C-alpha positions as CSV (number, residue, x, y, z in Angstrom):
1,T,-35.2,4.2,2.9
2,G,-34.4,2.1,-0.1
3,K,-31.1,3.8,-0.8
4,Q,-27.9,1.8,-1.6
5,Q,-25.3,1.7,1.1
6,Y,-21.7,1.0,0.8
7,A,-19.0,-0.2,3.2
8,V,-15.8,1.8,3.0
9,P,-12.7,0.0,4.3
10,Y,-10.7,1.9,6.9
11,F,-7.1,0.9,7.6
12,M,-4.9,1.7,10.6
13,S,-1.2,2.0,10.3
14,S,1.5,1.9,13.0
15,H,-0.7,-0.1,15.4
16,P,1.1,-1.3,18.6
17,G,2.8,-4.6,17.8
18,C,3.3,-3.8,14.1
19,T,6.9,-3.8,13.0
20,M,8.1,-2.8,9.5
21,K,8.1,-6.4,8.6
22,E,4.4,-6.7,9.4
23,A,3.8,-3.4,7.5
24,V,5.4,-5.0,4.4
25,K,3.3,-8.2,4.8
26,L,0.2,-6.0,5.0
27,A,1.2,-4.3,1.8
28,E,1.6,-7.6,0.1
29,Y,-1.8,-8.7,1.4
30,V,-3.4,-5.5,0.1
31,R,-1.6,-6.1,-3.3
32,D,-2.9,-9.7,-3.5
33,L,-6.5,-8.4,-2.8
34,G,-6.1,-6.1,-5.8
35,F,-7.4,-3.3,-3.6
36,T,-6.0,0.2,-3.1
37,P,-6.9,1.6,0.4
38,E,-8.0,5.2,0.1
39,Q,-8.5,5.7,3.9
40,V,-5.5,5.0,6.0
41,Q,-4.8,6.6,9.4
42,D,-1.9,6.4,11.8
43,F,-2.7,4.8,15.0
44,Y,-3.9,7.4,17.5
45,P,-4.2,6.3,21.1
46,T,-7.9,6.6,22.5
47,P,-8.9,6.1,26.1
48,S,-10.0,2.8,27.4
49,T,-8.6,0.5,24.7
50,L,-6.1,-2.3,24.9
51,S,-4.2,-0.7,21.9
52,T,-3.7,2.4,24.0
53,C,-2.5,0.5,26.9
54,M,0.1,-1.3,24.7
55,Y,1.0,2.1,23.1
56,Y,1.9,3.7,26.5
57,T,3.4,0.8,28.2
58,G,4.9,-1.4,25.5
59,I,3.3,-4.4,27.1
60,H,0.3,-6.5,26.0
61,P,-2.0,-6.2,29.0
62,L,-3.5,-9.7,28.5
63,T,-0.2,-11.7,28.1
64,G,2.3,-9.5,29.8
65,E,4.6,-9.8,26.7
66,K,6.5,-6.8,25.5
67,V,5.3,-5.5,22.2
68,Y,7.0,-3.2,19.6
69,V,5.4,0.2,19.5
70,P,6.3,2.4,16.4
71,K,6.5,6.0,17.7
72,N,9.0,7.6,15.3
73,P,7.2,9.9,13.0
74,H,9.3,8.8,9.9
75,E,8.8,5.2,10.7
76,K,5.0,5.7,11.0
77,A,5.1,7.6,7.6
78,I,6.8,4.6,6.0
79,Q,4.2,2.1,7.5
80,R,1.4,4.3,6.2
81,A,3.0,4.7,2.7
82,L,3.4,0.9,2.4
83,M,-0.4,0.4,2.6
84,Q,-0.8,3.0,-0.1
85,Y,2.2,1.9,-2.2
86,K,0.5,2.6,-5.6
87,N,0.4,6.3,-4.8
88,P,3.4,7.9,-6.6
89,A,3.9,10.4,-3.8
90,N,4.8,7.5,-1.4
91,R,7.4,5.9,-3.7
92,E,10.5,7.0,-1.8
93,L,9.1,6.0,1.6
94,V,8.0,2.6,0.3
95,L,11.4,2.0,-1.2
96,E,13.0,3.0,2.1
97,G,10.7,0.5,4.0
98,L,11.6,-2.2,1.6
99,K,15.3,-1.6,1.9
100,M,14.9,-1.6,5.8
101,T,13.3,-5.0,5.7
102,G,15.6,-6.5,3.1
103,R,12.6,-6.9,0.7
104,M,14.1,-5.5,-2.4
105,D,12.6,-8.4,-4.2
106,L,9.3,-6.4,-4.2
107,V,11.0,-3.7,-6.5
108,G,10.7,-4.7,-10.1
109,Y,8.3,-5.4,-13.0
110,G,6.7,-8.7,-11.9
111,P,3.1,-9.0,-10.7
112,K,4.3,-9.5,-7.1
113,C,6.4,-6.3,-7.0
114,L,5.0,-3.3,-5.2
115,I,7.0,-0.6,-7.0
116,R,9.0,-0.3,-10.1
117,P,12.8,0.5,-10.3
118,L,13.8,4.2,-10.9
119,R,14.4,5.3,-14.4
120,E,17.9,6.2,-15.5
121,N,18.6,9.1,-17.8
122,H,21.3,8.4,-20.5
123,G,22.0,11.0,-23.0
124,G,18.7,12.7,-22.8
125,Q,16.7,9.6,-23.2
126,Q,15.1,7.8,-20.3
127,H,15.7,4.0,-20.0
128,T,14.5,1.7,-17.4
129,Q,16.4,-1.4,-16.3
130,G,15.7,-4.1,-19.0
131,S,13.8,-1.4,-21.1
132,S,13.9,-3.4,-24.4
133,R,12.2,-6.3,-22.5
134,N,9.7,-4.1,-21.0
135,A,8.9,-2.4,-24.4
136,K,8.3,-5.8,-25.9
137,N,6.1,-6.9,-23.0
138,S,4.3,-3.7,-23.3
139,R,3.6,-4.2,-27.0
140,N,2.4,-7.8,-26.3
141,S,0.0,-6.7,-23.6
142,K,-1.4,-4.0,-25.9
143,N,-2.4,-6.9,-28.2
144,N,-3.9,-8.9,-25.5
145,K,-7.0,-7.2,-24.2
146,N,-7.3,-9.7,-21.2
147,S,-3.9,-8.7,-20.0
148,S,-3.6,-7.6,-16.3
149,A,-2.0,-4.3,-17.7
150,F,-5.5,-3.3,-18.7
151,A,-7.2,-4.3,-15.5
152,K,-8.5,-1.4,-13.5
153,K,-7.4,-1.1,-10.0
154,N,-10.2,-1.8,-7.4
155,T,-11.0,1.4,-5.6
156,I,-14.2,2.6,-4.1
157,R,-14.3,5.4,-6.6
158,N,-14.2,3.2,-9.8
159,I,-16.4,0.5,-8.3
160,H,-19.2,2.9,-7.3
161,K,-19.2,5.6,-9.9
162,K,-21.6,8.4,-9.6
163,N,-24.3,8.6,-12.3
164,S,-25.0,11.8,-14.3
165,R,-27.5,13.1,-11.7
166,G,-24.9,13.1,-8.9
167,G,-26.5,9.9,-7.1
168,R,-24.7,6.6,-6.7
169,K,-25.3,3.8,-9.2
């Protein structure tokens, strides 16, 4: 029909065999892609699939090996939040997941970090850990237009913006 078509990535969290460590690795992979998944769903068993067999038995049907199956709703929420770590609503769950896996190295201000440390309130003013260093880095990045601080996150919404008539570009 001559219309443009787009592929929308769809991510599955809490899949049988996925531990919290694998969830953190996936969050790092998503970070390195520079992509923010908008569509993430917890694994839901569907009939006639190997994944569902693993979900109910805890055994990989082809190898006979035991597999970890995340079933705790809170753990499933953490695994999902790790994929969408940029969403401020997920911050506490992401932090909890990083603590559980001993990956507090991913909390900070560096380019490899998933989340920033919490701000501390001292005498009515909010300070962050190393706030003078961060203020200086922030000023330097404002002067450098090529800085990663100005890079837009890659989401489907800002890659394929609607034109003024409501159609896709």
